[in-house]
ZAZAKE-908044 format. One record per residue (C-alpha): y, z, x. Coordinates in nm, 2 decimals. Layout:
% residues N
+--------+--------+--------+
:     c2 :     c3 :     c1 :
+--------+--------+--------+
:      Y :      Z :      X :
...
+--------+--------+--------+
***
This chain:
% residues 507
+--------+--------+--------+
:     c2 :     c3 :     c1 :
+--------+--------+--------+
:  14.28 :   6.53 :   8.23 :
:  14.50 :   6.23 :   8.30 :
:  14.78 :   6.23 :   8.61 :
:  15.03 :   6.16 :   8.30 :
:  14.91 :   6.48 :   8.11 :
:  15.17 :   6.73 :   8.08 :
:  15.07 :   7.09 :   8.18 :
:  15.29 :   7.39 :   8.07 :
:  15.24 :   7.69 :   8.22 :
:  15.28 :   8.06 :   8.09 :
:  15.34 :   8.38 :   8.23 :
:  14.99 :   8.57 :   8.19 :
:  14.97 :   8.90 :   8.07 :
:  14.85 :   9.16 :   8.34 :
:  14.58 :   9.33 :   8.07 :
:  14.44 :   9.00 :   8.10 :
:  14.34 :   9.04 :   8.46 :
:  13.99 :   9.03 :   8.48 :
:  13.80 :   9.37 :   8.55 :
:  13.62 :   9.32 :   8.90 :
:  13.38 :   9.64 :   8.82 :
:  13.29 :   9.44 :   8.47 :
:  13.24 :   9.14 :   8.64 :
:  12.98 :   9.28 :   8.92 :
:  12.79 :   9.41 :   8.63 :
:  12.78 :   9.09 :   8.44 :
:  12.71 :   8.90 :   8.79 :
:  12.40 :   9.19 :   8.82 :
:  12.28 :   9.17 :   8.45 :
:  12.29 :   8.71 :   8.48 :
:  12.11 :   8.73 :   8.79 :
:  11.84 :   9.02 :   8.69 :
:  11.80 :   8.76 :   8.41 :
:  11.68 :   8.44 :   8.55 :
:  11.49 :   8.34 :   8.90 :
:  11.63 :   8.01 :   8.85 :
:  11.74 :   7.93 :   9.26 :
:  12.06 :   7.74 :   9.13 :
:  12.18 :   8.11 :   9.00 :
:  12.03 :   8.31 :   9.35 :
:  12.14 :   8.05 :   9.55 :
:  12.55 :   8.18 :   9.46 :
:  12.49 :   8.54 :   9.59 :
:  12.55 :   8.49 :   9.95 :
:  12.87 :   8.29 :   9.88 :
:  12.98 :   8.47 :   9.61 :
:  12.92 :   8.80 :   9.89 :
:  13.09 :   8.53 :  10.16 :
:  13.40 :   8.53 :   9.97 :
:  13.43 :   8.86 :   9.88 :
:  13.44 :   8.95 :  10.23 :
:  13.67 :   8.71 :  10.34 :
:  13.90 :   8.85 :  10.04 :
:  13.87 :   9.18 :  10.24 :
:  13.72 :   9.33 :   9.86 :
:  13.48 :   9.63 :   9.90 :
:  13.17 :   9.59 :   9.66 :
:  13.06 :   9.91 :   9.54 :
:  12.84 :  10.11 :   9.74 :
:  12.56 :  10.08 :   9.42 :
:  12.60 :   9.68 :   9.43 :
:  12.31 :   9.63 :   9.73 :
:  12.05 :   9.85 :   9.62 :
:  12.08 :   9.69 :   9.24 :
:  12.12 :   9.36 :   9.34 :
:  11.82 :   9.40 :   9.58 :
:  11.62 :   9.53 :   9.28 :
:  11.67 :   9.26 :   9.08 :
:  11.57 :   9.01 :   9.36 :
:  11.24 :   9.20 :   9.37 :
:  11.18 :   9.21 :   9.01 :
:  11.21 :   8.82 :   9.00 :
:  11.06 :   8.75 :   9.33 :
:  11.38 :   8.63 :   9.51 :
:  11.33 :   8.85 :   9.80 :
:  11.38 :   8.58 :  10.09 :
:  11.74 :   8.55 :   9.90 :
:  11.80 :   8.91 :  10.02 :
:  11.69 :   8.82 :  10.37 :
:  11.90 :   8.54 :  10.38 :
:  12.23 :   8.74 :  10.33 :
:  12.09 :   8.96 :  10.57 :
:  12.01 :   8.72 :  10.82 :
:  12.39 :   8.62 :  10.78 :
:  12.53 :   8.98 :  10.76 :
:  12.85 :   8.89 :  11.00 :
:  12.98 :   8.66 :  10.66 :
:  12.82 :   8.85 :  10.39 :
:  12.84 :   9.18 :  10.49 :
:  12.49 :   9.21 :  10.38 :
:  12.20 :   9.49 :  10.63 :
:  11.92 :   9.65 :  10.54 :
:  12.08 :   9.93 :  10.66 :
:  12.27 :   9.97 :  10.31 :
:  12.14 :  10.25 :  10.14 :
:  11.83 :  10.19 :   9.90 :
:  11.83 :   9.80 :  10.03 :
:  11.52 :   9.83 :  10.27 :
:  11.34 :  10.13 :  10.02 :
:  11.40 :   9.80 :   9.75 :
:  11.22 :   9.53 :   9.92 :
:  10.97 :   9.73 :  10.06 :
:  10.85 :   9.88 :   9.72 :
:  10.89 :   9.54 :   9.54 :
:  10.65 :   9.42 :   9.83 :
:  10.44 :   9.68 :   9.71 :
:  10.42 :   9.60 :   9.37 :
:  10.35 :   9.23 :   9.43 :
:  10.05 :   9.29 :   9.64 :
:   9.93 :   9.59 :   9.40 :
:   9.99 :   9.32 :   9.14 :
:   9.71 :   9.07 :   9.32 :
:   9.48 :   9.40 :   9.44 :
:   9.62 :   9.33 :   9.83 :
:   9.40 :   9.04 :   9.86 :
:   9.48 :   8.68 :   9.89 :
:   9.85 :   8.48 :   9.95 :
:  10.02 :   8.70 :   9.77 :
:   9.89 :   9.00 :  10.06 :
:   9.97 :   8.76 :  10.30 :
:  10.30 :   8.64 :  10.19 :
:  10.39 :   9.02 :  10.17 :
:  10.28 :   9.11 :  10.54 :
:  10.50 :   8.84 :  10.65 :
:  10.79 :   8.95 :  10.49 :
:  10.75 :   9.34 :  10.58 :
:  10.68 :   9.24 :  10.93 :
:  11.01 :   9.01 :  10.92 :
:  11.21 :   9.31 :  10.75 :
:  11.07 :   9.56 :  11.04 :
:  11.18 :   9.32 :  11.30 :
:  11.55 :   9.28 :  11.13 :
:  11.55 :   9.65 :  11.13 :
:  11.51 :   9.71 :  11.56 :
:  11.75 :   9.45 :  11.55 :
:  12.00 :   9.60 :  11.34 :
:  11.97 :   9.94 :  11.43 :
:  11.92 :   9.92 :  11.83 :
:  12.21 :  10.02 :  12.01 :
:  12.40 :  10.03 :  11.70 :
:  12.68 :  10.22 :  11.65 :
:  12.70 :  10.53 :  11.41 :
:  12.61 :  10.46 :  11.08 :
:  12.86 :  10.42 :  10.81 :
:  12.85 :  10.64 :  10.50 :
:  12.68 :  10.39 :  10.29 :
:  12.45 :  10.30 :  10.54 :
:  12.10 :  10.47 :  10.66 :
:  11.82 :  10.44 :  10.91 :
:  11.54 :  10.31 :  10.70 :
:  11.31 :  10.37 :  11.00 :
:  11.30 :  10.72 :  10.90 :
:  11.15 :  10.68 :  10.51 :
:  10.85 :  10.75 :  10.43 :
:  10.83 :  10.49 :  10.20 :
:  10.91 :  10.23 :  10.45 :
:  10.66 :  10.30 :  10.64 :
:  10.39 :  10.37 :  10.39 :
:  10.45 :   9.99 :  10.29 :
:  10.38 :   9.86 :  10.65 :
:  10.10 :  10.06 :  10.68 :
:   9.94 :   9.98 :  10.34 :
:   9.98 :   9.62 :  10.38 :
:   9.86 :   9.64 :  10.75 :
:   9.54 :   9.82 :  10.63 :
:   9.43 :   9.59 :  10.34 :
:   9.47 :   9.30 :  10.58 :
:   9.26 :   9.49 :  10.79 :
:   9.02 :   9.56 :  10.52 :
:   9.01 :   9.14 :  10.39 :
:   8.94 :   9.08 :  10.80 :
:   9.25 :   8.91 :  10.86 :
:   9.44 :   9.18 :  11.06 :
:   9.42 :   9.41 :  11.32 :
:   9.25 :   9.75 :  11.28 :
:   9.46 :   9.89 :  11.63 :
:   9.79 :   9.77 :  11.44 :
:   9.71 :   9.94 :  11.11 :
:   9.58 :  10.27 :  11.28 :
:   9.94 :  10.25 :  11.47 :
:  10.12 :  10.24 :  11.11 :
:   9.88 :  10.52 :  11.00 :
:   9.98 :  10.72 :  11.26 :
:  10.36 :  10.69 :  11.24 :
:  10.34 :  10.69 :  10.86 :
:  10.11 :  11.05 :  10.89 :
:  10.44 :  11.20 :  11.15 :
:  10.69 :  11.09 :  10.88 :
:  10.52 :  11.21 :  10.56 :
:  10.46 :  11.55 :  10.76 :
:  10.82 :  11.59 :  10.80 :
:  10.85 :  11.46 :  10.45 :
:  10.62 :  11.73 :  10.33 :
:  10.81 :  11.99 :  10.53 :
:  11.15 :  11.88 :  10.32 :
:  11.10 :  11.71 :  10.01 :
:  10.99 :  11.35 :   9.95 :
:  11.21 :  11.21 :   9.72 :
:  11.60 :  11.08 :   9.80 :
:  11.90 :  11.25 :   9.78 :
:  12.04 :  11.21 :   9.40 :
:  12.40 :  11.25 :   9.34 :
:  12.52 :  11.58 :   9.16 :
:  12.47 :  11.54 :   8.78 :
:  12.63 :  11.77 :   8.50 :
:  12.27 :  11.75 :   8.40 :
:  12.00 :  11.95 :   8.54 :
:  11.74 :  11.76 :   8.34 :
:  11.84 :  11.42 :   8.44 :
:  11.89 :  11.52 :   8.84 :
:  11.49 :  11.64 :   8.83 :
:  11.43 :  11.34 :   8.68 :
:  11.58 :  11.15 :   8.92 :
:  11.44 :  11.39 :   9.21 :
:  11.10 :  11.36 :   9.00 :
:  11.13 :  10.96 :   8.99 :
:  11.20 :  10.90 :   9.37 :
:  10.91 :  11.12 :   9.45 :
:  10.67 :  10.90 :   9.29 :
:  10.77 :  10.62 :   9.43 :
:  10.72 :  10.73 :   9.81 :
:  10.45 :  10.95 :   9.70 :
:  10.21 :  10.69 :   9.57 :
:  10.23 :  10.40 :   9.85 :
:  10.15 :  10.71 :  10.06 :
:   9.87 :  10.74 :   9.90 :
:   9.71 :  10.42 :   9.85 :
:   9.82 :  10.35 :  10.20 :
:   9.57 :  10.65 :  10.30 :
:   9.31 :  10.52 :  10.09 :
:   9.34 :  10.17 :  10.24 :
:   9.37 :  10.34 :  10.63 :
:   9.04 :  10.55 :  10.56 :
:   8.82 :  10.23 :  10.41 :
:   8.83 :  10.13 :  10.80 :
:   8.61 :  10.31 :  10.93 :
:   8.71 :  10.27 :  11.29 :
:   8.99 :  10.52 :  11.17 :
:   8.79 :  10.70 :  10.94 :
:   8.56 :  10.84 :  11.23 :
:   8.88 :  10.91 :  11.44 :
:   9.07 :  11.23 :  11.46 :
:   9.33 :  11.02 :  11.32 :
:   9.06 :  10.96 :  11.01 :
:   9.05 :  11.35 :  10.97 :
:   9.42 :  11.45 :  10.97 :
:   9.45 :  11.15 :  10.68 :
:   9.21 :  11.30 :  10.48 :
:   9.35 :  11.60 :  10.52 :
:   9.66 :  11.51 :  10.42 :
:   9.56 :  11.31 :  10.13 :
:   9.47 :  11.59 :   9.94 :
:   9.84 :  11.72 :   9.98 :
:   9.95 :  11.38 :   9.86 :
:   9.72 :  11.42 :   9.54 :
:   9.83 :  11.72 :   9.44 :
:  10.20 :  11.67 :   9.45 :
:  10.13 :  11.30 :   9.28 :
:   9.95 :  11.52 :   9.00 :
:  10.26 :  11.78 :   9.01 :
:  10.55 :  11.50 :   9.02 :
:  10.37 :  11.29 :   8.70 :
:  10.33 :  11.60 :   8.54 :
:  10.71 :  11.70 :   8.59 :
:  10.81 :  11.40 :   8.48 :
:  10.60 :  11.35 :   8.18 :
:  10.79 :  11.68 :   8.06 :
:  11.09 :  11.60 :   8.15 :
:  11.07 :  11.22 :   8.00 :
:  11.36 :  11.09 :   7.76 :
:  11.17 :  10.77 :   7.64 :
:  11.29 :  10.55 :   7.90 :
:  10.96 :  10.40 :   8.12 :
:  11.05 :  10.51 :   8.51 :
:  10.96 :  10.30 :   8.78 :
:  10.78 :  10.59 :   8.89 :
:  10.55 :  10.58 :   8.58 :
:  10.50 :  10.22 :   8.65 :
:  10.36 :  10.22 :   9.01 :
:  10.14 :  10.49 :   8.95 :
:   9.97 :  10.27 :   8.67 :
:   9.94 :   9.99 :   8.94 :
:   9.78 :  10.24 :   9.16 :
:   9.55 :  10.37 :   8.90 :
:   9.47 :  10.00 :   8.83 :
:   9.34 :   9.89 :   9.16 :
:   9.16 :  10.18 :   9.17 :
:   8.97 :  10.13 :   8.90 :
:   8.96 :   9.73 :   8.98 :
:   8.72 :   9.86 :   9.30 :
:   8.57 :  10.09 :   9.08 :
:   8.44 :   9.82 :   8.84 :
:   8.37 :   9.60 :   9.11 :
:   8.11 :   9.86 :   9.26 :
:   7.98 :   9.94 :   8.90 :
:   7.90 :   9.55 :   8.87 :
:   7.77 :   9.56 :   9.20 :
:   7.52 :   9.88 :   9.15 :
:   7.43 :   9.75 :   8.82 :
:   7.32 :   9.42 :   8.95 :
:   7.10 :   9.59 :   9.23 :
:   6.95 :   9.85 :   9.06 :
:   6.59 :   9.87 :   8.98 :
:   6.65 :  10.13 :   8.70 :
:   6.92 :  10.20 :   8.41 :
:   6.86 :  10.59 :   8.48 :
:   6.94 :  10.55 :   8.84 :
:   7.19 :  10.83 :   9.01 :
:   7.38 :  10.64 :   9.18 :
:   7.43 :  10.40 :   8.84 :
:   7.53 :  10.70 :   8.59 :
:   7.76 :  10.80 :   8.89 :
:   7.94 :  10.49 :   8.92 :
:   7.94 :  10.45 :   8.51 :
:   8.10 :  10.80 :   8.48 :
:   8.36 :  10.72 :   8.74 :
:   8.43 :  10.40 :   8.59 :
:   8.50 :  10.58 :   8.22 :
:   8.73 :  10.86 :   8.38 :
:   8.90 :  10.62 :   8.54 :
:   8.95 :  10.44 :   8.22 :
:   9.04 :  10.71 :   8.03 :
:   9.33 :  10.84 :   8.24 :
:   9.47 :  10.48 :   8.29 :
:   9.43 :  10.42 :   7.87 :
:   9.65 :  10.75 :   7.87 :
:   9.89 :  10.59 :   8.11 :
:   9.97 :  10.27 :   7.94 :
:   9.95 :  10.49 :   7.60 :
:  10.27 :  10.69 :   7.76 :
:  10.44 :  10.36 :   7.96 :
:  10.39 :  10.17 :   7.58 :
:  10.56 :  10.45 :   7.40 :
:  10.83 :  10.47 :   7.66 :
:  10.89 :  10.07 :   7.63 :
:  10.87 :  10.07 :   7.24 :
:  11.16 :  10.38 :   7.29 :
:  11.39 :  10.16 :   7.46 :
:  11.34 :   9.79 :   7.29 :
:  11.60 :   9.89 :   7.05 :
:  11.90 :   9.98 :   7.27 :
:  11.77 :   9.89 :   7.66 :
:  12.15 :   9.85 :   7.73 :
:  12.20 :  10.22 :   7.71 :
:  11.93 :  10.33 :   7.94 :
:  12.08 :  10.07 :   8.21 :
:  11.77 :   9.76 :   8.13 :
:  11.84 :   9.47 :   8.04 :
:  11.62 :   9.26 :   7.73 :
:  11.43 :   9.06 :   8.01 :
:  11.34 :   9.38 :   8.16 :
:  11.21 :   9.53 :   7.88 :
:  10.98 :   9.23 :   7.79 :
:  10.87 :   9.22 :   8.14 :
:  10.76 :   9.59 :   8.15 :
:  10.57 :   9.50 :   7.79 :
:  10.39 :   9.24 :   7.90 :
:  10.26 :   9.41 :   8.20 :
:  10.16 :   9.69 :   7.97 :
:  10.01 :   9.42 :   7.75 :
:   9.81 :   9.22 :   8.05 :
:   9.71 :   9.58 :   8.16 :
:   9.55 :   9.63 :   7.80 :
:   9.33 :   9.35 :   7.79 :
:   9.19 :   9.40 :   8.17 :
:   9.11 :   9.76 :   8.08 :
:   8.97 :   9.65 :   7.75 :
:   8.77 :   9.38 :   7.90 :
:   8.63 :   9.69 :   8.11 :
:   8.54 :   9.91 :   7.85 :
:   8.40 :   9.62 :   7.68 :
:   8.12 :   9.51 :   8.01 :
:   8.06 :   9.91 :   8.00 :
:   7.98 :   9.98 :   7.66 :
:   7.77 :   9.64 :   7.64 :
:   7.57 :   9.76 :   7.92 :
:   7.26 :   9.87 :   7.69 :
:   7.25 :   9.51 :   7.52 :
:   7.26 :   9.35 :   7.85 :
:   6.96 :   9.19 :   7.95 :
:   6.97 :   9.35 :   8.30 :
:   6.84 :   9.67 :   8.08 :
:   6.63 :   9.53 :   7.82 :
:   6.32 :   9.73 :   7.91 :
:   6.23 :  10.02 :   7.67 :
:   6.41 :  10.36 :   7.63 :
:   6.68 :  10.15 :   7.85 :
:   6.49 :  10.11 :   8.16 :
:   6.47 :   9.77 :   8.37 :
:   6.16 :   9.55 :   8.36 :
:   5.97 :   9.63 :   8.63 :
:   5.85 :   9.32 :   8.84 :
:   5.50 :   9.39 :   8.78 :
:   5.54 :   9.35 :   8.43 :
:   5.61 :   9.01 :   8.49 :
:   5.26 :   8.93 :   8.71 :
:   4.91 :   8.80 :   8.53 :
:   4.69 :   9.04 :   8.49 :
:   4.46 :   8.85 :   8.74 :
:   4.72 :   8.88 :   9.02 :
:   4.77 :   9.24 :   9.01 :
:   4.71 :   9.28 :   9.38 :
:   4.96 :   9.31 :   9.59 :
:   5.10 :   9.00 :   9.76 :
:   5.26 :   9.07 :  10.11 :
:   5.35 :   8.73 :  10.12 :
:   5.55 :   8.70 :   9.82 :
:   5.71 :   9.01 :   9.92 :
:   5.80 :   8.88 :  10.23 :
:   5.94 :   8.54 :  10.09 :
:   6.11 :   8.75 :   9.84 :
:   6.31 :   8.94 :  10.11 :
:   6.41 :   8.65 :  10.27 :
:   6.54 :   8.47 :   9.99 :
:   6.78 :   8.82 :   9.89 :
:   6.85 :   8.78 :  10.29 :
:   6.98 :   8.44 :  10.27 :
:   7.16 :   8.46 :   9.94 :
:   7.37 :   8.75 :  10.13 :
:   7.43 :   8.57 :  10.40 :
:   7.58 :   8.26 :  10.17 :
:   7.81 :   8.48 :   9.94 :
:   7.93 :   8.63 :  10.33 :
:   8.00 :   8.28 :  10.38 :
:   8.15 :   8.20 :  10.04 :
:   8.37 :   8.53 :  10.05 :
:   8.49 :   8.38 :  10.42 :
:   8.56 :   8.05 :  10.26 :
:   8.71 :   8.20 :   9.98 :
:   8.95 :   8.40 :  10.20 :
:   9.03 :   8.07 :  10.41 :
:   9.12 :   7.88 :  10.12 :
:   9.34 :   8.21 :  10.01 :
:   9.54 :   8.17 :  10.38 :
:   9.56 :   7.80 :  10.38 :
:   9.71 :   7.85 :  10.04 :
:   9.97 :   8.12 :  10.10 :
:  10.07 :   7.93 :  10.43 :
:  10.09 :   7.64 :  10.20 :
:  10.35 :   7.80 :   9.98 :
:  10.53 :   7.90 :  10.23 :
:  10.56 :   7.59 :  10.39 :
:  10.70 :   7.49 :  10.07 :
:  10.94 :   7.74 :  10.01 :
:  11.07 :   7.71 :  10.39 :
:  11.11 :   7.31 :  10.32 :
:  11.27 :   7.40 :  10.01 :
:  11.54 :   7.62 :  10.18 :
:  11.54 :   7.34 :  10.48 :
:  11.65 :   7.12 :  10.23 :
:  11.91 :   7.29 :  10.05 :
:  12.03 :   7.36 :  10.45 :
:  11.99 :   7.01 :  10.48 :
:  12.22 :   6.89 :  10.17 :
:  12.50 :   7.16 :  10.32 :
:  12.54 :   6.99 :  10.68 :
:  12.53 :   6.69 :  10.47 :
:  12.81 :   6.81 :  10.23 :
:  12.99 :   6.88 :  10.55 :
:  12.92 :   6.59 :  10.78 :
:  13.10 :   6.39 :  10.48 :
:  13.39 :   6.59 :  10.51 :
:  13.42 :   6.59 :  10.87 :
:  13.36 :   6.25 :  10.85 :
:  13.65 :   6.20 :  10.55 :
:  13.89 :   6.38 :  10.77 :
:  13.83 :   6.19 :  11.08 :
:  13.91 :   5.85 :  10.92 :
:  14.26 :   6.00 :  10.75 :
:  14.34 :   6.09 :  11.09 :
:  14.24 :   5.75 :  11.27 :
:  14.47 :   5.59 :  10.98 :
:  14.74 :   5.80 :  11.05 :
:  14.69 :   5.70 :  11.44 :
:  14.72 :   5.36 :  11.35 :
:  15.00 :   5.39 :  11.16 :
:  15.20 :   5.52 :  11.44 :
:  15.13 :   5.28 :  11.69 :
:  15.17 :   4.99 :  11.46 :
:  15.53 :   5.16 :  11.41 :
:  15.65 :   5.22 :  11.80 :
:  15.45 :   4.91 :  11.89 :
:  15.77 :   4.67 :  11.91 :
:  15.99 :   4.91 :  12.01 :
:  15.77 :   5.02 :  12.31 :
:  15.78 :   4.67 :  12.38 :
:  16.13 :   4.54 :  12.36 :
:  16.17 :   4.88 :  12.62 :
:  15.95 :   4.74 :  12.83 :
:  16.10 :   4.39 :  12.89 :
:  16.44 :   4.54 :  12.91 :
:  16.34 :   4.77 :  13.21 :
:  16.18 :   4.45 :  13.37 :
:  16.50 :   4.23 :  13.34 :
:  16.67 :   4.54 :  13.51 :
:  16.52 :   4.56 :  13.78 :
:  16.44 :   4.17 :  13.83 :
:  16.83 :   4.13 :  13.85 :
:  16.85 :   4.42 :  14.08 :
:  16.59 :   4.23 :  14.31 :
:  16.82 :   3.89 :  14.31 :
:  17.13 :   4.10 :  14.41 :
:  16.96 :   4.27 :  14.69 :
:  16.84 :   3.91 :  14.77 :
:  17.16 :   3.80 :  14.76 :
:  17.33 :   4.06 :  14.96 :
:  17.08 :   4.09 :  15.20 :
+--------+--------+--------+
***
């Protein structure tokens, strides 16, 4: 637009005024469809502007934007907004915010089998959330109607406990730390069992809708709790303690409730893929991975294809694969049902594609496990007659059939050395994973600091510009008043001189 261009203003139609609620929904839809920092970095300024204009956002906004952030891996943006709560009005006390953050951390860690850099990253963010909650709620005033105390949520403490237990199992965390969280988790989950695991669901005219929401919420709480107990019982010091006995007894109750909730949710399913079902598939997949690893190890070390331990491991793996296949079929059917009109179910196209890709990836992994299980009879490890492993004696010469203690000793020594090397390699792998996680965190922090430095540079440029304008104005004022001040001074001096001369003459 040129300076000489004429602008004609027209009266605005009141009905053309933007709808704020529709704009907020559009914002959530746009953020949920991208993981670009350029888009998500606008969230904090957007919230700050609304707070300055004294506009109150709908209660559902904070929970939904947190869920969208977790789905695209932008939890740090939510934590940044919460750290600037005085500007943004975004706190972890808002209903559903901490719960969504913890569910996001659980999902991300479960997708990587609770190992490696993703586990380290999830652990750091979970601990940060716990510290921020203590700071927000310590000595706080009475909670508002749109606020809650997440420390009393069984899901929050369950995710903290499962991450701490997973770190301890990977020799990267403290067993005492995991035991502390497990104790608090057991206390909270026992209280929840006396009431209900589900969150409070708003009243609705459709009873089926309300029950589906309750069961889905119940599953979201139960599945991380179930996994946390299993991981905690994987630590010998906890398993053999009184706490371990209490956890084992409580696990039976949780397993029964999980089956009941899944059955009820499946009965009332309306075709929409529930998040509780997704979490259940992730939990089953994690268990199946452990069983598959155990099966491969037993198959390698077994001396016979008919070994009871090998047969039991094979049967357990086959059972888990069948369960996982059925769950995937139900999930795929639900995803296919919403693909034609995802917005009717409160989903966008990107979310549907993400869930379909998840089903495909898990299906490929399950198929690989099944092929490994079915091809075992053709494997070189089981090449002997009647499906039995060949005995070591079959490879000896007839002339050397006598026992060879020295050879047996050498074989034992080599096996011991190989086991030690495997342990050392595992340690190196874990160390490299930790270093990779630290490098990724450093990269993210440097990126955030770069954005902060850019903001500081911008503010410095603005302040510098204002100072230059002020200096110019002061200079102009001085120049304008310079001649007048000099003339006044000369006149005053002349008057003083005349008075002195008169006094000298008179005296």
